[in-house]
Backbone as CSV, one residue per row, in Angstrom:
resi,resn,N_x,N_y,N_z,CA_x,CA_y,CA_z,C_x,C_y,C_z
1,MET,-15.416,49.973,65.086,-14.671,51.190,65.099,-15.267,52.285,64.796
2,ILE,-14.915,53.848,65.539,-14.972,55.229,65.108,-13.371,55.335,64.554
3,PRO,-12.894,56.006,63.141,-11.996,56.072,63.521,-11.200,57.428,64.170
4,ARG,-10.441,57.531,64.555,-9.783,58.457,65.033,-9.489,60.375,64.134
5,LEU,-9.243,60.113,62.687,-8.915,61.104,62.126,-9.744,60.780,61.013
6,HIS,-10.594,61.923,60.700,-11.633,62.365,59.867,-11.534,63.054,58.995
7,VAL,-11.161,62.771,57.760,-11.042,63.571,56.242,-12.057,63.850,55.498
8,VAL,-12.241,65.146,55.524,-13.529,65.555,55.310,-13.571,66.115,54.135
9,THR,-14.475,66.130,53.072,-14.551,67.245,51.797,-15.161,68.323,51.337
10,ASP,-14.904,69.126,51.013,-16.035,70.179,50.596,-16.159,70.408,48.754
11,ASP,-17.322,71.165,48.361,-17.905,70.990,46.721,-16.127,71.439,45.985
12,GLN,-15.510,72.814,46.643,-14.639,73.160,46.088,-12.871,72.020,46.054
13,VAL,-12.994,70.760,47.079,-11.963,69.880,46.741,-12.809,68.477,46.334
14,LEU,-14.040,68.381,46.255,-13.961,67.212,44.975,-14.670,67.320,43.082
15,ALA,-14.579,68.846,43.662,-14.660,69.560,41.695,-13.032,69.814,41.280
16,ARG,-12.109,69.232,42.212,-10.339,69.863,41.110,-10.400,68.318,40.569
17,PRO,-10.022,68.523,39.667,-9.740,67.608,38.380,-8.859,66.449,39.663
18,ASP,-7.744,66.455,39.793,-7.488,65.773,40.532,-7.633,65.465,41.839
19,PHE,-8.868,65.424,42.297,-9.601,64.982,43.724,-8.737,62.968,43.767
20,ALA,-9.964,62.940,43.223,-10.037,61.355,42.809,-8.685,60.532,43.119
21,THR,-7.738,61.284,42.872,-5.948,60.681,41.949,-5.721,60.408,43.793
22,SER,-5.609,62.204,44.497,-5.091,62.342,45.429,-5.603,62.000,46.440
23,ALA,-7.092,61.332,46.678,-7.921,60.157,47.870,-7.534,59.147,47.759
24,LEU,-7.206,58.936,46.119,-6.525,56.801,46.287,-5.476,57.186,46.549
25,GLU,-4.329,58.221,46.501,-3.007,58.137,47.238,-2.871,58.170,48.140
26,VAL,-3.578,58.866,49.161,-4.446,58.672,50.823,-4.807,57.658,50.803
27,CYS,-5.692,57.051,51.020,-5.977,55.820,50.884,-4.593,55.018,50.732
28,GLU,-4.051,54.537,50.098,-2.748,53.552,50.267,-1.955,53.839,50.825
29,ALA,-1.782,55.532,51.015,-0.497,55.377,51.701,-1.328,55.230,53.233
30,LEU,-2.221,54.842,53.735,-2.307,54.859,55.488,-2.798,53.394,55.850
31,GLU,-2.314,52.490,55.176,-3.026,50.916,55.375,-3.880,50.830,56.741
32,THR,-3.891,50.518,57.937,-4.849,50.308,58.359,-4.839,51.405,59.247
33,ARG,-4.279,52.098,59.186,-4.512,53.521,60.502,-6.243,54.123,60.882
34,GLU,-6.257,54.652,61.297,-8.014,54.495,61.701,-8.447,56.009,61.355
35,VAL,-8.885,56.488,60.093,-9.264,56.912,59.135,-10.363,56.450,58.489
36,ALA,-11.737,57.589,58.578,-12.434,57.716,57.522,-12.128,58.670,56.852
37,LEU,-12.868,58.676,55.856,-12.714,59.464,54.381,-14.238,59.791,53.986
38,HIS,-14.202,61.153,54.635,-15.906,61.603,54.442,-15.859,62.332,52.883
39,ILE,-16.727,62.149,52.126,-17.381,62.895,50.254,-18.646,63.311,50.773
40,ARG,-17.846,64.825,51.179,-19.184,66.111,51.430,-19.125,66.881,50.376
41,GLY,-20.087,67.071,49.908,-20.432,68.091,49.216,-21.508,68.309,48.928
42,PRO,-22.094,69.332,49.570,-23.721,69.921,49.645,-24.105,70.611,49.036
43,HIS,-23.312,70.870,47.167,-23.753,72.126,46.426,-23.789,70.665,45.081
44,THR,-22.418,69.728,45.514,-22.208,68.509,44.693,-23.696,67.788,44.073
45,SER,-23.529,67.669,42.355,-24.611,66.288,42.129,-24.596,65.272,42.559
46,GLY,-25.893,64.204,43.113,-25.595,63.635,43.704,-25.218,62.292,42.779
47,ARG,-24.970,63.127,41.236,-24.903,61.904,40.329,-23.581,61.483,40.518
48,THR,-22.551,63.182,40.657,-20.594,63.311,40.848,-20.084,62.691,42.103
49,LEU,-21.278,62.708,43.531,-21.360,62.222,45.103,-20.657,60.648,44.160
50,THR,-22.128,59.756,44.099,-21.982,58.432,43.718,-21.288,57.966,43.284
51,ARG,-20.193,58.340,41.162,-19.372,58.269,40.812,-17.980,58.051,41.590
52,LEU,-17.792,59.455,42.671,-17.118,59.528,43.128,-16.597,57.904,44.184
53,ALA,-17.790,58.645,45.138,-18.120,57.828,45.933,-17.752,55.675,44.752
54,ARG,-17.904,55.810,44.315,-18.340,53.958,43.432,-16.544,53.889,43.746
55,ILE,-15.583,55.125,42.815,-14.354,54.935,42.370,-13.221,54.310,44.183
56,LEU,-14.110,55.478,44.762,-13.177,54.971,45.762,-13.230,53.747,46.970
57,ARG,-14.784,53.597,46.868,-15.101,52.203,47.144,-14.272,51.349,47.872
58,GLU,-13.789,50.995,46.541,-13.157,49.323,46.598,-11.602,49.433,47.139
59,PRO,-11.079,50.830,47.063,-9.635,51.132,47.167,-9.675,51.113,49.051
60,ALA,-10.897,52.204,49.404,-10.382,52.467,50.168,-11.468,51.698,51.572
61,ALA,-11.884,50.135,51.224,-12.101,49.946,51.941,-11.013,47.925,51.873
62,ALA,-10.014,48.183,50.688,-8.794,47.145,51.138,-7.515,48.322,51.455
63,CYS,-7.971,48.855,51.910,-6.770,50.293,52.585,-7.293,50.257,54.406
64,GLY,-8.568,49.006,54.978,-8.443,49.576,56.143,-9.806,51.279,56.464
65,VAL,-9.805,52.168,55.483,-9.884,53.483,54.860,-11.902,53.410,55.460
66,THR,-12.551,53.771,56.417,-13.893,53.232,56.934,-14.394,55.228,55.741
67,LEU,-15.284,55.091,54.796,-16.049,55.815,53.334,-17.601,55.956,54.442
68,LEU,-17.370,57.278,53.909,-18.677,57.507,54.722,-19.274,58.959,54.341
69,VAL,-20.623,58.992,53.299,-21.420,59.835,52.344,-21.808,60.831,53.237
70,ASN,-21.479,62.532,53.344,-22.205,62.943,53.956,-23.644,63.751,53.617
71,ASP,-24.564,63.484,54.399,-25.971,63.954,54.293,-26.816,63.787,53.322
72,ARG,-26.101,62.729,52.130,-27.173,62.090,51.177,-27.224,61.137,51.585
73,LEU,-28.392,60.066,52.077,-28.314,58.551,52.278,-28.039,57.646,51.479
74,ASP,-28.901,58.589,50.465,-29.436,57.285,48.882,-28.706,57.112,48.621
75,VAL,-27.287,58.279,48.912,-25.990,58.101,47.833,-24.847,57.015,48.321
76,ALA,-24.980,57.110,50.135,-24.409,56.311,50.195,-24.632,54.434,50.873
77,LEU,-26.305,54.125,50.556,-26.590,52.771,50.274,-26.617,52.542,49.116
78,ALA,-26.296,54.009,47.780,-26.465,52.979,46.720,-24.831,52.686,46.437
79,VAL,-24.054,53.123,46.858,-22.444,52.814,46.797,-21.979,51.914,48.080
80,GLU,-23.132,51.611,48.833,-22.319,50.361,49.475,-21.446,51.575,51.202
81,ALA,-21.331,52.508,50.884,-20.367,53.172,51.784,-21.045,52.802,53.642
82,SER,-19.444,52.949,54.129,-19.304,52.423,55.596,-21.073,52.595,56.785
83,GLY,-21.781,54.134,56.005,-22.231,54.838,56.574,-21.676,55.998,55.529
84,VAL,-23.544,57.180,56.323,-23.289,58.385,56.157,-23.102,59.547,57.977
85,HIS,-22.901,60.509,56.860,-23.111,61.442,57.748,-23.729,62.289,58.057
86,LEU,-24.716,63.092,58.870,-25.884,64.280,58.803,-25.357,64.682,59.948
87,GLY,-25.704,66.152,58.757,-25.810,67.813,59.473,-27.155,68.295,59.853
88,SER,-27.203,69.769,59.895,-28.249,70.735,60.181,-29.359,70.155,59.347
89,ARG,-29.409,70.220,57.684,-30.148,70.206,56.752,-30.268,68.725,55.854
90,SER,-29.714,67.720,56.682,-30.226,66.404,56.253,-31.482,65.765,56.878
91,ILE,-31.445,64.790,56.680,-33.330,63.613,57.136,-32.737,63.378,58.867
92,PRO,-33.575,63.677,59.977,-33.787,63.311,61.210,-32.711,62.217,61.563
93,PRO,-31.783,62.325,61.986,-30.665,61.107,62.244,-31.746,59.588,62.709
94,THR,-33.279,59.716,62.985,-33.681,59.060,63.730,-34.658,58.436,62.635
95,GLU,-34.893,58.689,61.454,-35.425,57.915,60.515,-34.051,58.083,59.510
96,ALA,-32.936,58.280,59.138,-31.885,57.833,59.582,-31.099,56.710,59.856
97,ARG,-31.242,56.200,60.649,-31.036,54.972,61.706,-31.971,54.308,61.144
98,ARG,-32.779,54.414,61.349,-33.711,53.479,60.483,-33.994,52.690,59.285
99,LEU,-33.809,53.531,57.917,-32.958,53.475,56.495,-31.601,52.822,56.888
100,LEU,-30.595,52.501,57.540,-28.794,52.326,58.053,-29.480,50.749,58.215
101,GLY,-30.739,50.837,59.309,-30.793,49.584,59.979,-29.173,49.338,60.713
102,GLY,-29.094,48.376,62.063,-27.792,48.319,63.180,-26.554,48.771,62.265
103,GLY,-26.424,48.145,61.168,-25.173,47.806,60.522,-23.922,48.811,60.011
104,LEU,-24.411,49.633,59.769,-23.857,51.069,59.520,-23.840,51.694,60.259
105,LEU,-22.869,53.114,60.220,-22.985,54.374,61.207,-23.019,55.060,60.442
106,LEU,-23.364,55.695,61.068,-24.275,57.118,62.086,-23.227,58.729,62.269
107,GLY,-23.071,59.178,61.844,-22.523,59.914,62.809,-23.207,61.447,62.020
108,VAL,-22.965,62.122,63.416,-24.678,63.827,62.678,-23.711,65.008,64.281
109,SER,-23.235,65.608,62.801,-22.567,67.458,62.992,-23.483,68.368,64.162
110,VAL,-23.186,68.099,65.275,-23.849,68.910,66.694,-23.058,70.356,67.524
111,HIS,-23.060,71.575,67.257,-23.220,72.335,67.449,-22.957,72.780,68.972
112,SER,-24.292,72.145,70.207,-23.956,72.607,71.720,-24.185,71.434,72.139
113,GLU,-24.216,71.510,73.818,-24.765,70.035,74.698,-26.373,69.880,73.647
114,SER,-26.904,70.355,73.940,-28.303,70.531,73.641,-28.482,68.705,72.840
115,GLU,-27.823,69.459,71.221,-28.167,68.974,70.035,-27.234,67.850,70.091
116,ALA,-26.407,67.355,70.877,-25.201,66.585,71.442,-26.189,65.903,71.969
117,VAL,-27.043,65.619,73.135,-28.237,64.948,73.548,-29.546,64.518,72.789
118,GLU,-29.454,65.255,72.427,-30.624,64.849,70.957,-30.289,63.655,70.071
119,ALA,-29.267,63.593,69.509,-28.056,62.702,68.526,-28.039,61.763,68.935
120,THR,-27.869,61.636,70.547,-26.933,60.643,70.870,-28.875,59.664,71.374
121,ARG,-29.779,60.631,71.801,-31.078,59.508,71.783,-31.687,58.765,70.665
122,SER,-31.015,60.180,69.060,-31.856,59.689,67.976,-30.545,57.998,67.077
123,GLY,-30.322,57.511,68.597,-29.774,56.161,67.270,-27.725,56.726,66.412
124,ALA,-26.995,58.288,66.652,-26.078,57.673,65.875,-24.762,57.144,66.919
125,ASP,-23.458,57.133,65.693,-23.085,56.246,66.591,-21.394,57.380,66.841
126,TYR,-21.527,58.263,66.524,-20.592,59.051,66.881,-21.043,60.191,66.654
127,LEU,-20.088,61.645,67.472,-20.932,63.357,66.952,-19.439,64.194,66.579
128,PHE,-19.188,64.494,66.078,-18.542,65.411,65.167,-19.126,67.457,66.212
129,PHE,-18.328,67.888,66.751,-18.862,69.195,67.855,-17.517,69.934,67.353
130,GLY,-18.499,70.951,66.873,-17.571,72.430,66.585,-18.181,73.621,65.801
131,PRO,-17.626,74.535,65.158,-16.442,74.942,65.696,-15.953,74.783,66.710
132,LEU,-14.721,74.779,66.852,-13.296,74.455,67.990,-12.993,75.663,68.111
133,PHE,-12.650,76.114,66.678,-11.834,77.746,66.471,-13.121,78.062,64.812
134,GLU,-12.012,78.981,65.478,-11.671,80.343,63.976,-11.628,79.329,62.252
135,THR,-12.968,79.515,61.410,-11.811,78.608,60.099,-12.348,79.681,59.092
136,PRO,-11.969,79.647,58.230,-11.673,80.165,56.564,-13.366,80.691,56.454
137,SER,-14.113,79.102,55.887,-15.346,78.851,55.851,-16.827,79.625,56.651
138,HIS,-16.357,79.705,57.778,-17.072,79.954,59.140,-16.198,81.321,59.617
139,PRO,-15.648,82.827,58.981,-14.713,83.581,60.027,-15.544,84.485,60.919
140,GLY,-15.436,84.684,61.222,-16.383,85.660,62.107,-16.963,85.065,63.437
141,ALA,-17.617,83.499,62.740,-18.558,82.219,63.873,-17.888,82.087,65.244
142,ALA,-19.121,82.405,65.622,-17.888,82.042,67.270,-17.684,80.453,66.988
143,SER,-16.575,80.074,67.784,-16.321,78.944,68.446,-16.230,78.550,69.661
144,SER,-16.185,77.728,70.106,-16.156,77.199,71.452,-15.039,76.478,71.877
145,GLY,-13.453,76.107,71.651,-12.343,76.051,72.194,-12.608,74.578,72.436
146,ALA,-11.535,73.690,72.947,-11.281,72.620,73.007,-12.496,71.623,74.017
147,GLU,-11.957,72.705,75.021,-12.556,72.709,76.658,-14.124,72.294,76.156
148,VAL,-15.054,72.940,75.458,-16.594,72.440,75.838,-16.412,70.422,75.441
149,VAL,-15.304,70.234,74.528,-15.893,68.285,74.552,-15.874,67.761,75.654
150,ASP,-15.365,68.577,77.071,-15.406,67.869,78.375,-16.807,67.892,78.907
151,ARG,-17.265,69.167,78.067,-18.599,69.365,78.769,-19.514,68.590,77.765
152,VAL,-19.384,68.642,77.149,-20.335,67.871,75.898,-20.044,66.177,76.825
153,LEU,-18.759,65.112,76.926,-18.734,64.497,77.412,-19.116,63.990,78.868
154,SER,-19.815,65.169,79.789,-20.691,64.752,80.527,-22.124,64.554,80.662
155,ARG,-22.616,64.553,79.529,-24.146,64.837,79.523,-24.002,63.418,78.139
156,VAL,-23.047,62.885,77.500,-24.014,61.650,76.948,-21.892,61.038,76.379
157,ASP,-22.387,59.824,76.458,-21.602,58.812,76.243,-21.319,58.081,74.156
158,LEU,-20.916,58.692,73.543,-20.022,58.436,72.395,-19.235,59.606,72.087
159,PRO,-18.227,58.639,71.344,-17.330,59.136,70.677,-17.378,60.863,69.835
160,VAL,-16.480,61.718,70.502,-17.082,63.215,70.084,-15.675,63.327,69.084
161,VAL,-15.548,63.383,67.696,-14.294,64.579,66.806,-14.772,65.607,67.278
162,GLY,-13.637,66.057,67.655,-13.590,67.345,67.326,-13.282,68.357,65.851
163,ILE,-14.026,69.251,65.251,-13.529,70.025,63.887,-13.757,71.821,63.626
164,GLY,-12.902,72.475,62.943,-13.182,73.098,63.010,-12.427,74.082,63.669
165,GLY,-11.566,74.257,62.327,-9.742,74.636,63.109,-9.070,73.769,63.492
166,VAL,-9.300,72.624,63.047,-7.930,71.847,63.749,-7.273,71.669,63.114
167,THR,-5.769,72.041,63.709,-4.676,71.878,63.312,-4.328,70.630,63.585
168,PRO,-2.909,70.364,62.809,-2.217,69.465,63.510,-1.641,69.373,65.581
169,GLN,-1.067,71.284,65.473,-0.868,71.668,66.908,-1.868,71.427,67.232
170,ARG,-3.400,71.999,67.076,-4.145,71.719,68.013,-4.680,70.172,68.004
171,ALA,-4.439,69.288,67.589,-5.185,68.412,67.899,-4.534,68.020,69.748
172,ALA,-3.163,67.756,70.349,-3.296,67.759,70.932,-3.929,68.120,72.287
173,THR,-4.212,69.507,72.148,-5.050,70.213,72.540,-6.654,69.268,72.518
174,VAL,-7.167,69.226,71.733,-8.272,68.566,71.751,-8.358,67.496,72.237
175,ILE,-7.461,66.489,71.881,-7.471,64.964,72.738,-7.764,65.043,74.511
176,ALA,-6.313,66.069,74.447,-6.492,66.115,75.807,-7.658,66.359,76.376
177,SER,-9.068,67.233,75.717,-10.495,68.032,76.445,-11.097,66.564,76.326
178,GLY,-10.634,65.504,76.036,-11.566,63.991,76.374,-12.355,63.517,74.448
179,ALA,-11.601,64.310,73.478,-12.208,64.287,72.345,-11.391,62.517,71.817
180,HIS,-12.439,61.707,70.995,-11.787,60.475,70.637,-10.923,61.315,69.288
181,GLY,-11.206,62.145,68.309,-10.696,62.100,67.455,-10.718,63.911,66.816
182,VAL,-10.470,63.672,65.179,-10.533,65.102,65.429,-10.882,65.448,63.748
183,ALA,-11.583,66.160,62.668,-11.526,65.993,61.428,-11.331,67.416,61.001
184,ALA,-10.268,67.576,60.124,-10.499,68.602,59.465,-10.572,68.777,57.203
185,ILE,-10.488,69.070,56.887,-10.586,69.647,55.658,-9.715,70.897,54.749
186,ARG,-8.886,71.843,54.770,-8.064,72.456,54.158,-7.377,72.138,55.323
187,GLY,-6.643,72.151,56.337,-5.386,71.551,56.888,-5.180,70.277,55.497
188,ILE,-5.763,69.115,55.129,-5.016,68.472,54.205,-5.208,69.074,53.372
189,TRP,-6.666,68.836,52.051,-6.549,69.018,51.001,-5.166,70.524,50.302
190,ASP,-5.515,71.289,51.342,-4.987,72.535,50.849,-3.406,72.433,50.871
191,THR,-3.063,71.433,50.764,-1.370,71.100,50.817,-1.075,70.939,49.616
192,PRO,0.778,71.151,49.847,0.791,70.654,48.883,0.765,68.665,48.339
193,SER,0.390,68.479,49.708,0.483,67.013,49.672,-0.205,66.305,50.668
194,PRO,-1.574,66.090,50.074,-2.994,65.799,51.052,-2.263,64.617,51.414
195,ARG,-1.562,63.428,50.660,-1.203,62.009,51.337,0.268,62.873,52.740
196,GLU,0.725,63.165,52.290,1.579,63.832,53.229,0.851,63.969,55.049
197,ALA,-0.002,65.680,54.107,-0.407,66.185,55.482,-1.413,64.963,56.275
198,VAL,-1.930,64.289,55.647,-2.666,63.037,56.460,-1.989,62.303,57.723
199,GLN,-1.141,61.647,57.012,-0.105,61.408,57.702,0.756,62.455,59.370
200,VAL,0.785,63.810,58.987,1.388,64.451,59.794,-0.316,64.357,61.723
201,TYR,-1.311,64.509,60.462,-2.384,63.918,61.264,-2.147,63.235,62.517
202,LEU,-2.434,62.491,62.100,-2.359,60.577,61.774,-1.711,60.449,63.318
203,ASP,0.029,61.140,63.384,0.713,61.377,64.273,0.922,62.263,64.767
204,ALA,0.548,62.987,65.232,-0.825,64.429,65.822,-0.967,63.128,66.738
205,VAL,-2.150,62.965,66.579,-2.896,62.364,67.296,-2.991,61.066,67.792
206,GLU,-1.791,60.313,67.649,-1.816,59.321,68.374,-1.177,59.786,68.990
207,ARG,0.331,60.025,68.904,1.372,61.170,69.881,-0.048,61.398,71.167
208,ALA,-0.959,62.099,70.726,-1.696,62.925,72.255,-2.248,61.432,72.436
209,ILE,-2.724,61.090,71.975,-3.319,59.196,72.375,-2.215,58.532,73.356
210,GLN,-0.974,58.475,73.197,0.014,58.209,73.899,-0.293,59.101,75.052
211,GLU,0.039,60.244,74.969,0.579,61.153,75.835,-0.920,60.754,77.349
212,LYS,-1.886,61.097,76.652,-3.113,61.327,77.614,-3.775,59.723,78.677
213,ARG,-3.024,59.325,77.740,-2.678,57.753,78.055,-1.512,56.881,79.580
214,ASN,-0.689,58.472,78.807,1.011,58.000,80.415,-0.121,58.934,81.220
215,GLU,-0.305,59.555,81.862,-1.234,60.408,82.699,-1.455,60.443,83.454
């Protein structure tokens, strides 16, 4: 099962002294709602990624949260995470799938329809597509808008998760375009309570899914 909400970190988030505590609080608040927690830190050491992933693995599993490690297949395998998510600088998805086998999740970030097709052929289980909207981390970068998700889905048969400037208010538009779910970084970690922010995102996504089913 591919979660509907993907909570993603970055180097700054991982470096916060209270990150592990906040992440544990998020996990404990979720019970069995469909959420993935991505340990992502492109410039964070493998040692730190491994330590944080080990801290979170068992609590995440107990709460039904899917723990994924981004980019670092070695860390994902070492901590027995639920899978790995690859970006453009990661190892090729075909090689990752060979090493993962069929039992672990493989996600791939793509930025065009052709990349989506290639990732699908490479054995991905789901795709991140974006940026859908402008974000602080990519100021001025071309954003595609939620409507591009529908075009991607006309060419691939995989769950597509929208990322990039997706606020709870924009979640309905993203889901209406056909996306399976949404991913967020700052909309969760840069709030006074990441735990409450995750609940807000989940409520928005679940409401949007219900509205789409009722159409």
